[in-house]
Residue, then its C-alpha position, 0 to 999 in steps of 0.5 A: m311378257a315379264m319385264r326384267g331389269d329395264e331400270v331406265l324405263l322403271r326410273q321414268l315411270p311416275k311413282v308414289d312412296l307411301h311407306v318411308h321412314l324419315d330416320g331410315s332415309v338419312r344420307p351418310q354425308t348428312i350424318a357427317d355434316l350434322a355430327k360436325d355441326q353438333g360437335v359429335e365425334l364419329p366412330i370413324s377416321e378421316g376418309e372412312d365410310l359411314l355407310p356400315y353404321i347406317q346400312v345393313s349388310e346382305e348378312c342382316g340376321s334379324l329385325t334386331d340387327y336391322l333396327s340397330k342402325f337406327d340407334f346410330v342415326v336417331p341421336f343426330l336428329q334432335t334439332e329442328v335444323a336436322l329434321e328439316r334437312v333430312a325431310y327436304e332430302i327425302v323429297q330430293n331423293s324421290a324426285e330423282h326416281n320420278c316419285r311424284y308423291v311421298e308420305v314420310r313417317f316419323a315418331p316425334q317422341l323419338h326426337r325430343r332429347k334436346g328439348l323439342s316439343v312434339e309440335e316443333a318436331i312435326r313442324s320441322v318435318v312439315e317445313g322440310l317437305r314443303r321446301g322440297e315440294e317447292d324445289y322439286g314439284v313432288k307432293a309430300k305429307v307427314i305420317a306421325i308415328c305412335m310407338r308401341n313401347h311408349s305410354c298411352e299418354e305419350n302417344l295421345e300427345v302425338v295424336e293431339a299435336a298431329g291434329k293441329f296439322i291436319g290440312r297443313g302437312i299431316a296425312a295420318i297417324d301410324l303405330a310402329g315398333d315391336e309388334a310381337a311384344y305389343p299387340p295392337q289391342l293395347f292401343r285402342e284408346v289412342f286410335a279412338a282419339s285419332r279417329a275422333k279428330g278425323i285423322p286417318v290411320t295406318i298400322h304396322a301389322g302382319e310383319a313381326g306378328g301374325a294375321d290376327n294383328v291385321y284384323e285387330a288393326v282394321t276392325h278395332l283401331g280403324a286402320v284404312r291401310i296396313g304397313h307390310g301385312v306380309r304374314l296375312k296369308e297365315n289366316p285365309a279368312i283375314l286375307d279374304m277380308i282384306r281383299k274384299r274390303q280393298v284395304p291397301l297393303e304397304m309392302c316393302p320388298v327389300s326390307n321385308i326380306q332383310t328383317k326376316a318378315v319372311s324366310g326369303w324371296d321364295a316365301y314372299p307372297i306379293r305375287e300371290y296377293f296381287d293375283s288374288g286381288v289384294m290391293v298391293t302397293i310398293n314402297t321403300d320403308n328405309p332407303s338408307v338402312s336397306g340400301t334401296n330406292i323406289t326404282k330398285e323395289y320395282e326392279i325386284v318385283a319385275d325380276k323375281f316375280g315376273f311382274s309385267l310393265e302393265e302389272i307394275a302400272v297397276l301397282i303404281m296406280n294402287g299407290v295413288e288410289a291408296s294415298f291419303l290425298e283427298g278430293e281434287e288433289k287425288v283426282a289430279l294426281k291420277r290424271e297426271f299419272r295416266r298421262q305420264l304412263k300413256e306417254l311412256g307407252v302404258d295405256l291403262v284401261d279404267e278397270m285395271i286401276 
């Protein structure tokens, strides 16, 4: 039987968030505080709400419309203090929804306007997450993003810096940005360097571009996870490859609708993918920009696609399985999730996970 709208229970379920952007997770009050500290005048009067500058409205018309919110936020995130604070607050927000593990991604090259090095930017985010872990008991790691519109040299610099933090806070390397204009085959050299350093790879693909980009990301860039993958169904053979290889999809329902990755909820393929055996995970993408949280994302899939409590538990365990945790850390997280799910009345059988 489908579970609908039980937000209290959904909030209590243990969760992970594998696809959440740092600059898409900034609180309005944090922007106000950073603006004051940095001597920046905000485009609002005293007492007015900053939210419209940070969050898209229900009338979000396109990916361009969506991305414009980052143009407002990113200039405030150019110092170690700002990056560390926002990273810390992501862990705090995650704890409120019993999200026990989070992988926070950001593009270090976008945070250097005031002189930070790539390493300093990464270290600041790692430190903020570490403090959050200590205070809230939520595991947190960083995914460093290479940008599609950046030069090979800039992206190799990110890979080089990230390699110094493997085992010390970095979980993986990602590729993000304008997928339609910069297809993944342009970045083979960059991701060969990542693989040479033993850094796992996840790639934004099949969002603003077609299924061929997913194929390229997996077969030539070494992606072991795919960010979004909404348009995979456009090529049944590639969809079948992803299913057979059990390459996890980091689906982000609310933002996928807002950015027009699909035309609307009727066209959103999450139920189709799940039922066919694709390894689907649920994530937030940009909580502040999208006006979402991890509980809301699960509410929506329960409400709009009839996912039962047991199916939601499978989605949750898919996220644990797909995480970039290794060895005993992953085993321990699985054990903890099974225990919490059982306490909440969800007794998973092994073949469901």
